[in-house]
LUMVEXGU-655537 format. One line per 4 residues: number of its first residue (from 1); their letters; for each residue z, y, x of N, C-alpha, C. Coordinates in steps of 0.1 Angstrom, whole numbers. Each point is the difference from the previous one (the first is absolute). Layout:
REM residues N
NUM> a> Z/Y/X/Z/Y/X/Z/Y/X ~ ...
//
This chain:
REM residues 455
1> mahr> 492/218/-125/-10/10/0/-13/-5/7 ~ 3/-6/12/-12/-5/7/-7/-11/-8 ~ 7/-8/-7/-6/-10/-8/-9/6/-11 ~ 6/11/-6/-7/6/-11/-14/6/5
5> havt> 1/6/12/-13/6/6/-10/-11/2 ~ 5/-12/5/-9/-11/3/-7/-5/-13 ~ 8/-1/-11/-6/-4/-12/-9/10/-6 ~ 3/13/2/-9/10/-5/-13/0/8
9> grra> 1/-2/13/-13/-1/8/-8/-11/-4 ~ 7/-11/-3/-8/-12/-4/-7/2/-13 ~ 7/6/-10/-6/2/-13/-12/10/1 ~ 1/9/9/-11/10/2/-12/-7/5
13> alaa> 2/-9/10/-11/-7/6/-7/-9/-10 ~ 8/-7/-8/-5/-9/-10/-7/8/-11 ~ 5/11/-3/-6/9/-11/-14/4/5 ~ 0/4/13/-13/4/6/-10/-12/0
17> lgal> 5/-12/2/-9/-11/0/-5/-2/-14 ~ 8/2/-11/-5/-1/-13/-11/10/-3 ~ 2/12/6/-10/10/-2/-14/-4/6 ~ 1/-7/11/-12/-4/7/-7/-10/-9
21> vatg> 7/-9/-7/-6/-10/-9/-8/8/-11 ~ 6/11/-5/-6/8/-10/-12/7/4 ~ -2/3/14/-11/8/5/-11/-9/5 ~ 0/-13/-3/-12/-7/3/1/-12/9
25> ipaa> 12/-3/6/1/-12/8/2/-12/-10 ~ -9/-10/1/0/-10/-10/13/-8/0 ~ 6/-2/-11/12/-9/-1/-4/-14/-3 ~ -12/-3/-4/-4/-13/-3/-11/-4/11
29> aaep> -3/-13/0/-9/-4/10/-15/1/-3 ~ -3/5/-12/-14/1/-3/-7/11/7 ~ -13/1/1/-8/10/7/-5/10/-11 ~ 6/11/-2/-4/10/-10/-12/7/5
33> tpap> -8/6/-10/-10/9/3/6/14/3 ~ -2/6/12/7/12/2/-7/12/-8 ~ 8/9/-4/-5/12/-7/-8/9/10 ~ -9/7/-5/-8/9/9/9/9/8
37> gspp> -2/0/13/8/9/9/13/-6/4 ~ 4/-11/-5/12/-7/4/-1/-7/13 ~ 10/-2/8/-1/-7/13/-4/-15/-3 ~ -6/-6/10/-4/-14/-1/13/-9/-1
41> saaq> -2/-12/-7/11/-9/-1/2/-7/14 ~ 11/-7/1/2/-7/13/-11/-10/3 ~ -4/-8/-10/-10/-10/2/-13/7/4 ~ -4/11/-5/-12/7/4/2/6/14
45> tlga> 11/5/3/3/6/14/-2/-11/10 ~ 6/-12/-2/0/-11/9/-12/-9/0 ~ -9/2/-10/-12/-8/-1/3/-13/-7 ~ 11/-2/-6/4/-13/-6/-9/-3/-13
49> drps> -6/11/-5/-8/-2/-12/-15/-4/3 ~ -2/-1/14/-14/-3/4/0/-12/10 ~ 6/-11/-3/0/-12/9/-13/-6/3 ~ -2/-6/11/-12/-7/3/0/-14/-7
53> pgll> -12/-5/-3/-1/-13/-7/7/-11/9 ~ -2/1/13/6/-11/9/15/0/0 ~ 6/12/-1/14/1/-1/5/-6/-13 ~ -6/3/-11/4/-6/-13/-2/-15/0
57> rame> -11/-5/6/-1/-15/0/11/-7/8 ~ 4/6/11/10/-6/8/13/0/-7 ~ 3/11/-7/13/1/-8/0/-10/-11 ~ -12/-1/-6/-1/-10/-11/3/-14/5
61> rdlg> -5/-4/11/1/-13/6/15/-2/5 ~ 5/9/7/13/-3/7/12/4/-8 ~ -2/9/-10/12/4/-9/-2/-6/-14 ~ -10/-7/-3/-2/-6/-13/-2/10/-11
65> ltpa> -8/10/3/-2/11/-10/-14/-1/-6 ~ -2/6/-11/-13/2/-6/-5/13/6 ~ -14/3/-1/-5/12/5/7/12/-5 ~ 3/0/-13/7/12/-6/14/1/5
69> qasl> 7/-11/2/13/1/5/1/5/15 ~ -10/-4/8/-1/4/14/-2/16/0 ~ -9/5/-8/-2/14/-1/12/8/-4 ~ 6/-6/-11/12/7/-6/11/0/10
73> rlvn> 2/-11/8/11/0/10/-2/11/10 ~ -12/2/5/-1/10/10/3/14/-5 ~ -4/3/-13/4/13/-6/15/1/-2 ~ 6/-11/-5/14/1/-2/8/2/12
77> eaea> -4/-6/11/7/1/13/-1/14/6 ~ -12/7/-2/-2/13/4/10/10/-7 ~ 0/-2/-14/8/9/-8/15/-3/3 ~ 4/-12/1/14/-4/3/5/6/13
81> gtra> -9/1/10/4/6/13/5/14/-2 ~ -7/8/-8/4/14/-2/13/0/-8 ~ 1/-8/-10/13/1/-8/12/-4/8 ~ -2/-10/9/10/-5/9/4/11/9
85> gllr> -10/8/5/3/11/9/8/11/-6 ~ -4/3/-13/8/10/-7/14/-4/-2 ~ 2/-12/-4/14/-5/-2/8/-1/13 ~ -7/-4/11/7/0/13/6/14/3
89> nalg> -9/10/-2/5/14/3/11/4/-10 ~ -1/-3/-12/10/4/-10/13/-7/2 ~ 0/-13/3/13/-7/2/6/2/13 ~ -7/4/10/6/3/13/7/-12/6
93> erfa> 13/2/4/8/-10/7/3/-12/-9 ~ -2/1/-13/3/-11/-10/-12/-9/-1 ~ -12/4/5/-12/-8/0/2/-13/7 ~ -3/-12/-6/2/-13/6/-13/-8/1
97> gawl> -11/7/-2/-13/-7/2/-8/-1/-13 ~ -13/-3/2/-9/-2/-11/-10/-11/3 ~ -4/-8/-11/-9/-11/2/-7/-2/-13 ~ -11/-8/1/-8/-3/-12/1/-15/-4
101> rgat> -2/-2/-13/0/-13/-6/-11/-1/-10 ~ -4/-13/-3/-10/-3/-10/-14/-2/6 ~ -8/-8/-7/-13/-4/5/-9/12/3 ~ 2/11/-8/-8/12/2/9/11/6
105> sqel> 11/-3/6/9/10/5/4/10/-11 ~ 1/-5/-12/3/9/-11/14/5/-1 ~ 9/-6/8/14/4/-1/5/5/14 ~ 4/13/0/6/6/12/15/0/-2
109> vvat> 7/-6/9/14/-1/0/6/10/11 ~ 9/8/-4/6/10/9/15/-3/0 ~ 6/-2/11/15/-3/1/8/13/4 ~ 12/1/-6/9/11/3/14/-6/1
113> tdaa> 9/7/6/14/-4/1/8/7/-11 ~ -6/8/-9/7/7/-10/-6/-3/-14 ~ 8/-5/-9/-6/-3/-13/-4/12/-8 ~ 5/12/4/-4/12/-7/-14/4/3
117> dvsa> -7/-7/9/-14/3/3/-10/-8/-8 ~ 5/-9/-8/-8/-10/-7/-10/8/-9 ~ 4/9/-8/-8/7/-10/-12/8/7 ~ 3/6/12/-10/7/7/-11/-10/6
121> ieaq> 5/-11/4/-9/-10/6/-9/-5/-12 ~ 5/-3/-11/-7/-5/-11/-10/11/-6 ~ 4/12/2/-9/11/-4/-13/1/8 ~ 0/-6/12/-12/-1/8/-8/-13/-2
125> gaka> 4/-7/-11/-8/-12/-3/4/-12/9 ~ 12/1/6/5/-10/9/12/-8/-6 ~ 2/-12/5/12/-7/-4/11/3/10 ~ 12/3/-5/11/4/9/8/-13/4
129> qvvk> 5/0/12/9/-11/5/11/7/7 ~ 12/-2/-4/12/5/6/5/-10/10 ~ 2/4/13/4/-9/10/12/6/8 ~ 5/-7/9/12/4/8/-4/9/12
133> qplr> -10/-4/7/-3/6/13/-12/9/0 ~ 1/13/4/-12/8/1/-9/-4/12 ~ -12/3/-1/-10/-5/10/4/5/14 ~ 5/12/1/4/6/13/10/-9/7
137> dlra> 10/-6/-8/10/-8/6/-6/-13/5 ~ -9/-6/-8/-6/-13/4/-8/3/13 ~ -7/11/1/-8/2/12/9/3/12 ~ 11/6/-2/10/2/11/5/-13/5
141> akek> 2/-10/-9/5/-13/4/-11/-7/8 ~ -13/2/-5/-11/-7/8/-1/7/14 ~ 2/13/1/-1/6/13/11/-6/9 ~ 11/-4/-5/10/-6/9/-5/-14/5
145> ldaa> -8/-7/-8/-6/-13/4/-10/3/11 ~ -8/11/-3/-11/4/10/7/3/14 ~ 11/7/0/6/3/12/6/-12/7 ~ 6/-9/-8/6/-12/6/-11/-9/6
149> aarv> -12/0/-6/-11/-8/5/-4/4/14 ~ 3/12/4/-3/4/13/10/-5/10 ~ 11/-5/-5/11/-5/9/1/-15/1 ~ -3/-6/-12/2/-15/-1/-13/-6/-3
153> gtek> -1/-13/3/-12/-8/-3/-3/-2/-15 ~ -12/0/-4/-3/-2/-14/-9/-12/-2 ~ 0/-9/9/-9/-12/-1/4/-8/-13 ~ 12/0/-4/4/-8/-11/1/9/-13
157> tplw> -2/13/1/0/9/-11/-12/9/0 ~ -12/-6/-3/-13/7/3/-4/11/-10 ~ 8/2/-11/-4/9/-10/11/6/-8 ~ 0/13/-2/10/7/-8/-6/12/-7
161> yvdv> 5/3/-12/-6/11/-8/9/3/-11 ~ -3/12/-7/7/4/-12/-8/-5/-12 ~ 6/-9/-8/-6/-5/-12/3/10/-11 ~ -9/9/-3/2/11/-9/3/-5/-14
165> panr> -8/-9/-6/3/-5/-14/14/-7/-1 ~ 4/-7/11/13/-7/0/11/9/4 ~ -3/12/5/11/10/4/9/-6/11 ~ -7/-6/10/8/-6/11/-8/-1/12
169> lvvq> 7/-2/12/-6/-3/12/-2/-15/1 ~ -11/-4/6/-3/-14/1/-3/-4/15 ~ 6/-11/5/-3/-5/13/-6/-14/-1 ~ -11/-2/6/-6/-14/1/4/-6/13
173> aese> 6/-12/-1/5/-6/12/-2/-16/0 ~ 1/-6/12/-1/-14/1/12/-7/-6 ~ 12/7/-1/12/-6/-5/10/11/-5 ~ 9/-4/-8/10/10/-5/8/6/12
177> saaa> 3/-9/10/8/5/11/-7/10/8 ~ -13/-2/2/-8/10/8/0/13/-7 ~ -2/0/-13/0/12/-8/14/7/1 ~ 11/-8/-1/13/6/1/3/7/13
181> aflk> -5/-7/11/2/6/13/-8/13/2 ~ -12/0/-5/-8/13/1/7/11/-8 ~ 4/-3/-12/7/10/-8/13/5/7 ~ 7/-9/6/12/4/7/-3/9/11
185> aagv> -10/-3/8/-4/8/11/-4/14/-4 ~ -6/1/-12/-4/13/-5/11/8/-7 ~ 11/-7/-3/11/7/-7/-3/2/-15 ~ -8/-9/-6/-5/1/-14/9/-10/-8
189> dapg> 5/5/-11/8/-8/-9/-8/-12/-5 ~ 3/-12/4/-7/-12/-3/0/-4/-15 ~ 11/2/-8/-1/-4/-14/-10/7/-8 ~ -4/12/4/-10/7/-8/-15/-2/4
193> vgvk> -2/-10/9/-13/-2/5/-5/-14/-4 ~ -13/0/-5/-6/-13/-3/-5/-7/12 ~ 1/-13/1/-4/-7/11/-11/-11/-5 ~ -11/1/6/-11/-10/-3/-1/-10/12
197> vtad> 4/-12/-2/-1/-10/11/-13/-7/-1 ~ -8/0/11/-13/-6/0/-4/-3/15 ~ -8/-10/2/-6/-3/13/-12/8/3 ~ -6/6/-10/-12/8/2/3/12/9
201> rprl> -10/3/9/2/11/9/-13/8/0 ~ 0/13/-2/-12/8/1/-6/-1/14 ~ -13/0/1/-7/-1/13/-11/11/0 ~ -4/4/11/-11/9/2/-13/-7/-3
205> ledi> -9/6/-7/-13/-6/-3/-10/5/11 ~ 0/-7/12/-6/6/11/-15/-2/2 ~ -5/-11/-4/-14/-3/2/-7/5/-12 ~ -4/13/1/-1/7/-13/-13/9/-2
209> tggd> -3/2/-12/-9/11/-5/4/3/-14 ~ -4/12/-4/4/5/-13/-13/3/-8 ~ -2/13/-2/-12/4/-7/-12/-3/9 ~ 1/3/13/-10/-4/10/7/-4/13
213> ayyi> -6/-10/7/6/-5/12/-2/10/12 ~ 9/0/9/-2/7/13/7/-9/10 ~ -4/2/13/5/-8/11/6/8/11 ~ 11/-4/6/7/7/9/-1/-6/14
217> dgta> -6/8/9/-2/-4/14/-7/-13/1 ~ -8/-3/-9/-8/-13/0/8/-12/-2 ~ 13/0/-4/8/-12/-1/6/-1/-14 ~ 6/10/-5/7/-1/-13/-9/6/-11
221> rcsv> 3/-4/-13/-7/5/-11/9/6/-10 ~ -2/12/-6/8/6/-10/-9/6/-11 ~ 6/8/-8/-8/5/-12/2/15/-1 ~ -11/6/-5/1/15/-3/8/1/-12
225> gfsv> 10/10/0/8/3/-12/-7/11/-8 ~ 2/13/4/-6/11/-7/-7/9/10 ~ -11/7/-4/-6/10/9/9/12/0 ~ 1/7/11/8/12/2/-7/9/9
229> tkge> 4/13/1/-5/9/9/12/8/7 ~ -2/5/12/9/9/6/-8/11/6 ~ 1/12/-7/-10/10/4/-14/-4/-3 ~ -9/0/10/-14/-4/-2/-1/-15/4
233> qqgf> 10/-6/5/-1/-14/5/2/-10/-12 ~ -10/-9/-1/1/-10/-11/6/-13/6 ~ 6/-8/-9/6/-13/4/5/-7/-11 ~ 9/-10/2/6/-8/-10/14/-4/3
237> asag> 8/-2/-10/13/-5/1/1/-15/-1 ~ 10/-6/7/2/-14/0/14/-4/4 ~ 3/-12/2/13/-5/4/3/3/14 ~ 13/3/3/4/3/14/-1/-12/9
241> hcgk> 2/-12/-5/1/-12/8/-14/-4/5 ~ -11/7/-5/-14/-4/3/-4/4/14 ~ 6/12/5/-5/4/13/9/12/5 ~ -1/2/13/8/11/7/-9/12/3
245> pgsk> 6/12/2/-8/11/3/-9/-3/12 ~ -13/4/-1/-9/-3/11/-8/-12/-2 ~ 4/-9/-8/-8/-13/-3/-13/4/-6 ~ -11/-7/4/-13/3/-5/-3/-9/-12
249> ttgh> -8/5/-9/-4/-8/-12/-15/-1/-2 ~ -4/-11/-5/-14/-2/-5/0/-3/-15 ~ -10/3/-7/-1/-1/-14/-3/-14/-5 ~ -2/-2/-13/-3/-13/-6/-13/-5/5
253> nqae> -9/9/5/-13/-4/6/0/-1/15 ~ 12/1/6/3/-1/14/-6/12/8 ~ -4/10/-7/-4/13/7/12/7/4 ~ -1/8/11/11/8/5/4/10/-11
257> qgtf> 13/1/-1/6/7/-12/9/12/3 ~ 11/-3/7/10/10/3/11/-4/9 ~ 11/8/-1/12/-2/9/12/3/-8 ~ 11/-8/2/13/2/-6/5/13/5
261> qast> 4/10/-9/6/12/4/15/0/0 ~ 6/-7/-9/14/-1/-2/3/-14/-7 ~ 12/-5/4/4/-13/-6/15/-1/1 ~ 6/-4/-11/14/-3/0/3/-13/-6
265> fpgk> 7/-9/8/5/-13/-4/8/-5/11 ~ 12/-5/-2/7/-1/-14/6/14/-3 ~ 9/0/-10/6/12/-6/-9/3/-12 ~ -12/4/2/-10/1/-10/-12/-9/3
269> dmsw> -10/-1/-9/-11/-8/3/-13/8/-3 ~ -3/10/8/-10/9/-3/-8/4/13 ~ -13/2/-2/-9/5/11/-12/7/-6 ~ -7/7/9/-13/6/-4/-9/-1/12
273> vavn> -13/-2/-3/-11/-1/9/-10/11/-2 ~ -3/8/11/-10/10/-1/-14/-7/3 ~ -10/3/-8/-13/-7/2/-10/9/6 ~ -11/-6/6/-10/8/6/-10/5/-11
277> dqwt> -10/8/5/-9/6/-10/-9/-9/-7 ~ 0/-13/3/-8/-10/-7/7/-5/-13 ~ 12/5/-2/7/-5/-12/4/12/-8 ~ 0/-2/-14/3/11/-9/11/-4/-9
281> atpn> 11/8/-1/11/-3/-9/-5/2/-15 ~ 4/-9/-8/-3/0/-15/13/-3/-7 ~ 0/4/-13/12/-3/-9/0/-14/-5 ~ -9/-9/5/-2/-13/-7/10/-11/5
285> vkge> 4/-8/-9/8/-12/3/-9/-12/-6 ~ -1/-10/8/-8/-12/-5/7/-7/-11 ~ -5/-1/-12/6/-6/-11/-6/-13/-4 ~ 2/-4/-12/-5/-13/-5/-16/-1/2
289> ggqh> -4/-11/5/-14/-2/2/-7/9/9 ~ 8/7/9/-6/9/10/-2/14/-6 ~ 3/2/-13/-2/13/-5/11/10/5 ~ -3/13/-1/9/9/6/9/6/-11
293> vqvt> 13/2/4/10/8/-7/1/13/8 ~ -2/11/-6/1/13/7/14/6/-2 ~ 6/2/11/14/6/0/-1/15/-2 ~ 9/5/-9/0/14/-4/13/7/5
297> gsvq> 10/-7/5/13/6/4/9/-11/5 ~ 13/4/1/10/-9/5/14/1/-7 ~ -1/1/-13/12/2/-8/7/-14/-1 ~ 13/0/4/7/-13/1/3/-6/-14
301> alvg> -3/-13/-1/2/-7/-13/15/-3/-2 ~ 4/-1/-12/13/-4/-3/2/-15/2 ~ 13/-5/1/3/-14/0/-5/-6/-14 ~ -6/-11/1/-6/-6/-12/-14/3/-3
305> aavc> -6/10/7/-14/3/-1/-9/-10/6 ~ -12/-1/-6/-11/-9/6/-5/6/13 ~ -2/-9/9/-6/4/13/-9/-11/5 ~ -11/4/6/-11/-10/5/-2/2/15
309> rsgs> -4/-11/6/-1/-1/15/-14/-5/3 ~ -6/5/11/-13/-5/5/2/-7/13 ~ -5/-12/2/1/-7/12/-12/-10/2 ~ -5/-1/12/-12/-8/2/3/-15/-1
313> ttgw> 12/-5/2/3/-14/-1/1/-4/-14 ~ 7/7/-9/2/-4/-14/-7/9/-10 ~ -6/11/5/-7/8/-10/9/10/-6 ~ -3/3/-13/7/10/-8/10/-6/-9
317> hcgk> 12/4/1/11/-6/-8/9/11/-5 ~ 6/-3/-11/9/10/-7/14/-6/-2 ~ 10/8/-2/13/-4/-4/8/13/-4 ~ 13/0/3/9/11/-4/8/4/11
321> veqh> 4/13/0/9/6/10/14/-5/-4 ~ 7/-7/9/14/-5/-2/11/10/4 ~ -1/5/13/10/8/5/-7/10/10 ~ 6/12/1/-4/9/10/11/0/11
325> dtsv> -3/6/12/10/2/10/7/-14/4 ~ -8/-10/3/5/-13/3/0/-1/16 ~ 11/-6/5/0/-3/15/-3/-14/2 ~ -9/-3/9/-4/-14/3/2/-2/15
329> syae> 7/-11/3/2/-4/14/-10/-12/3 ~ -12/4/6/-9/-10/5/5/-6/13 ~ -5/-11/4/3/-5/13/-3/9/11 ~ -10/9/-2/-5/9/10/8/14/0
333> grvd> 8/2/-10/8/12/-1/2/5/-14 ~ 10/9/-2/3/4/-14/-9/12/-4 ~ -4/0/-12/-8/12/-6/8/5/-12 ~ 2/13/-1/7/6/-12/-10/7/-8
337> gltq> 4/2/-13/-8/9/-9/-13/-7/-6 ~ 0/-13/0/-12/-7/-5/2/-1/-15 ~ -11/-3/-7/0/-2/-15/-3/-15/-2 ~ 8/-6/-8/-2/-15/-3/-8/-1/-13
341> ttvc> -9/-10/0/-9/-3/-11/-1/-14/-3 ~ -5/-3/-12/-3/-14/-4/-15/-4/3 ~ -7/9/7/-14/-3/3/0/-11/11 ~ -9/-10/-1/0/-10/10/-9/4/12
345> aepg> 2/-6/11/-8/3/12/2/-12/9 ~ -9/-1/10/0/-10/10/-4/6/14 ~ 3/-7/11/-5/5/13/-15/4/-1 ~ -3/11/5/-13/5/-1/-1/12/-9
349> dsgg> 10/2/-9/0/11/-9/8/12/5 ~ 7/-1/11/9/11/4/-8/12/3 ~ 7/12/-2/-6/13/3/-8/6/-11 ~ -4/-8/-10/-8/4/-11/6/9/-10
353> pyvs> -7/7/-8/5/10/-9/6/-5/-13 ~ 10/6/-5/6/-2/-14/-3/13/-8 ~ -5/-2/-12/-2/11/-9/6/-3/-14 ~ 5/10/-6/5/0/-14/-9/9/-8
357> gvqa> -9/-6/-8/-11/7/-6/-9/5/10 ~ -1/13/2/-8/6/11/8/8/10 ~ 13/-3/-1/10/7/10/3/-10/11 ~ -2/5/12/3/-8/12/15/-2/1
361> qgvt> 5/-12/3/14/-3/1/4/-4/14 ~ -7/-8/8/4/-4/13/-9/-10/6 ~ 4/-4/13/-8/-10/7/9/-12/2 ~ -7/-12/-1/7/-13/1/8/-1/13
365> sggs> 13/-4/-1/8/-3/12/1/-15/2 ~ 7/-7/-10/2/-14/2/4/-6/-14 ~ 5/-12/1/4/-7/-13/3/-14/2 ~ 1/-7/-11/3/-15/0/-8/-6/-11
369> gdct> -1/-13/0/-8/-7/-10/-15/1/2 ~ -8/-3/-10/-14/1/1/-6/2/-13 ~ -14/1/-1/-6/3/-13/-4/-13/-8 ~ 6/-11/4/-1/-12/-8/12/-2/-8
373> sggt> 11/1/7/13/-2/-7/7/13/-4 ~ -5/11/5/6/13/-2/9/4/11 ~ 3/13/1/9/5/11/4/14/-2 ~ 6/5/11/5/13/0/-6/8/12
377> tfyq> -4/12/-2/-5/8/11/7/13/1 ~ -2/7/12/6/13/3/-11/9/5 ~ 1/12/-4/-10/10/5/8/12/6 ~ -6/6/10/4/13/6/-5/11/-9
381> pvna> 9/8/-7/-5/10/-8/-9/10/7 ~ -11/4/-6/-9/9/6/5/14/2 ~ 8/5/-9/5/14/1/8/2/13 ~ 8/-10/3/8/1/12/-9/0/12
385> llea> -10/-8/0/-10/-1/11/-7/13/2 ~ -5/6/-11/-7/13/0/9/11/6 ~ 12/0/-4/9/10/4/4/-2/15 ~ 2/-12/4/4/-3/14/-11/4/10
389> fglt> -12/-2/-3/-11/2/9/-8/13/-3 ~ 4/8/-10/-7/12/-3/-14/-2/-5 ~ -2/-10/-9/-13/-4/-4/-3/5/-15 ~ -12/1/-3/-4/2/-14/-8/-12/-6
393> ltta> 4/-5/-11/-7/-11/-6/-14/5/-5 ~ -10/-9/2/-13/3/-5/-1/-4/-14 ~ -3/9/-9/-1/-3/-14/-14/3/-6 ~ -2/-3/-13/-13/1/-6/-4/14/-1
397> eaee> 9/10/0/-3/14/-1/0/6/14 ~ -5/12/2/-1/7/12/15/2/5 ~ 1/-2/13/14/1/6/3/13/7 ~ 12/2/3/5/12/6/7/-3/13
401> epap> 2/10/8/7/-2/13/14/-2/-3 ~ 7/-9/8/14/-2/-1/7/12/5 ~ 12/3/-6/8/11/5/6/-4/13 ~ 3/10/9/6/-3/13/13/-8/-2
405> qget> 2/-10/9/12/-9/-2/11/5/9 ~ 12/-2/-4/12/2/8/7/13/-3 ~ -7/10/-7/7/12/-3/7/0/-13 ~ 10/8/-2/7/1/-13/-8/9/-10
409> vqtw> -5/-6/-10/-8/7/-10/5/-2/-14 ~ 3/11/-7/5/-1/-13/-10/4/-11 ~ -12/5/5/-10/2/-10/-9/-12/0 ~ -6/-3/-12/-9/-11/-2/-12/1/9
413> aagr> -4/-11/6/-12/0/9/-7/-13/-2 ~ -13/0/-1/-9/-12/-1/1/-7/13 ~ 1/-14/-1/0/-8/12/14/-5/3 ~ 10/6/-6/14/-4/3/4/-12/-10
417> vyea> 9/-8/5/5/-11/-9/13/5/-6 ~ 1/0/-13/12/5/-7/7/-12/-7 ~ 13/-1/3/8/-11/-7/4/5/-14 ~ 2/-10/-9/5/4/-13/13/7/1
421> gatv> 2/11/-6/12/9/0/-1/11/10 ~ -11/1/9/-1/11/9/-4/13/-8 ~ 5/11/5/-2/13/-6/-9/9/9 ~ -10/6/-7/-9/9/8/-2/13/-8
425> thag> -6/10/6/-4/11/-7/-15/1/0 ~ -7/5/-11/-14/1/0/-3/12/-9 ~ -7/10/6/-3/12/-7/12/7/-6 ~ 11/-1/8/13/7/-3/8/-7/-10
429> vryr> -4/-13/-4/8/-8/-10/5/-12/7 ~ 12/-4/-4/6/-13/5/-4/-12/-8 ~ -3/-11/7/-3/-12/-7/7/-12/7 ~ 3/-10/-8/6/-12/6/-9/-12/-2
433> clqt> -2/-8/11/-9/-11/0/5/-12/-9 ~ -9/-5/-8/3/-11/-9/-3/-14/5 ~ -11/-1/9/-4/-13/5/-5/2/14 ~ 5/-9/9/-4/1/14/-15/-1/2
437> hqar> -6/10/8/-14/0/2/-4/9/12 ~ -12/-1/5/-5/9/9/-7/11/-8 ~ 3/13/2/-5/11/-7/-15/2/3 ~ -8/3/-10/-14/3/1/-3/13/-7
441> tpws> -11/7/4/-3/13/-6/-1/-1/-15 ~ -7/-10/-6/-1/-1/-14/13/-2/-7 ~ 11/-4/7/13/-3/-6/10/10/3 ~ -3/13/0/10/10/2/10/0/-12
445> pvgt> 12/4/3/11/-1/-10/-3/7/-13 ~ -7/11/0/-2/8/-12/-9/-7/-10 ~ -9/-9/4/-8/-7/-9/2/-15/-1 ~ 11/-5/5/2/-15/1/14/-4/-5
449> palw> 2/1/-13/13/-3/-5/3/-15/1 ~ -10/-8/3/3/-14/2/8/-3/13 ~ -1/10/10/6/-1/13/11/10/3 ~ 0/11/-7/9/11/3/6/6/-13
453> qrv> 13/3/1/8/6/-11/4/14/4 ~ -3/10/-8/4/13/3/15/1/-3 ~ 7/6/10/15/1/-1/5/15/1
//
């Protein structure tokens, strides 16, 4: 009887999902013209249909795309994020991840542990993949590695993450034996884990600038990530390893600038600097040729999505998101929750901003390789940073005050960071979050089906 109820509940959820397809959520990756009075599409909500010329040029160069392909890719990725969120909610514990494939991200793949879900996944315009392990189990195994890393050395195992497309946990190590020892210490079943043996080791990109340079206590150099506010106070987000609370900063012009208000490293790699009244927060990120990309939000990109980074050493470069929630063991300490990318970087690029389309993604933490031969980089997700420090991202539209931090709130509030799957009430109606983002007044659940599903 319990099994029958579970099947009935699953069918009801999937039937509701099918109804959503019929009421206007696009099942294909094209950008339709909305009917008068209909809600905006995901691409319109996220600004993916209005990319800057500099962003498109960099995507063309680094991803081998034509101008039309670069524009289409951004639209496809915005629409796919909403469809992936709907399917995550419908599949529940059977959900095993979502990722994008193809030059224009034209194919959304959604994994499930139950073959009975295939038709519902395909009804959302996605390709279904049936796998053995749900995403929650893989994340639980990674959490065991995170806990073990607090007890044992990780000098020989500097990187571990959930490889969503491969449906497995992966450990990067100097040797098979080092990986085996780490897995044993964590109590993780070794046969189910992929081991990547390499001598490469991620390093912090310390001598740094990103969109604009800034200097710490007259000795070190880092980069501005994204402009933020806290109440009336303006400032910017950057990497935690750049400075400690109380450290003074000067700007790219060596003028007095501000003071570090909070900084976390290791564990996380995040900080924020409050600036004086000579500096004004803007939504701009320095793009190709010094032109500006204006950030309009912080909706988290899917694995496989295009992402671009700004840094003063190597300029503006693009690549793809490879993994979320990656743990990296630098020589200076372990950092959890980073996102791994194929974007190249070099010392001097650390702390700078990553954007996907016009959505802020994170600030540069570290990496390996260079922009001549290629490499791997890691960024601290911006939503975690905003939530940890109670900050509001500065965007191209008028901003709102962040909601008070630390209290239990079940009603939707602008300024809060909502994870995919979170449930809120708004105007007496329950909604479930489809894509991780910081809430903004124009993005209330009632008018933003790209980000919220009525339940």
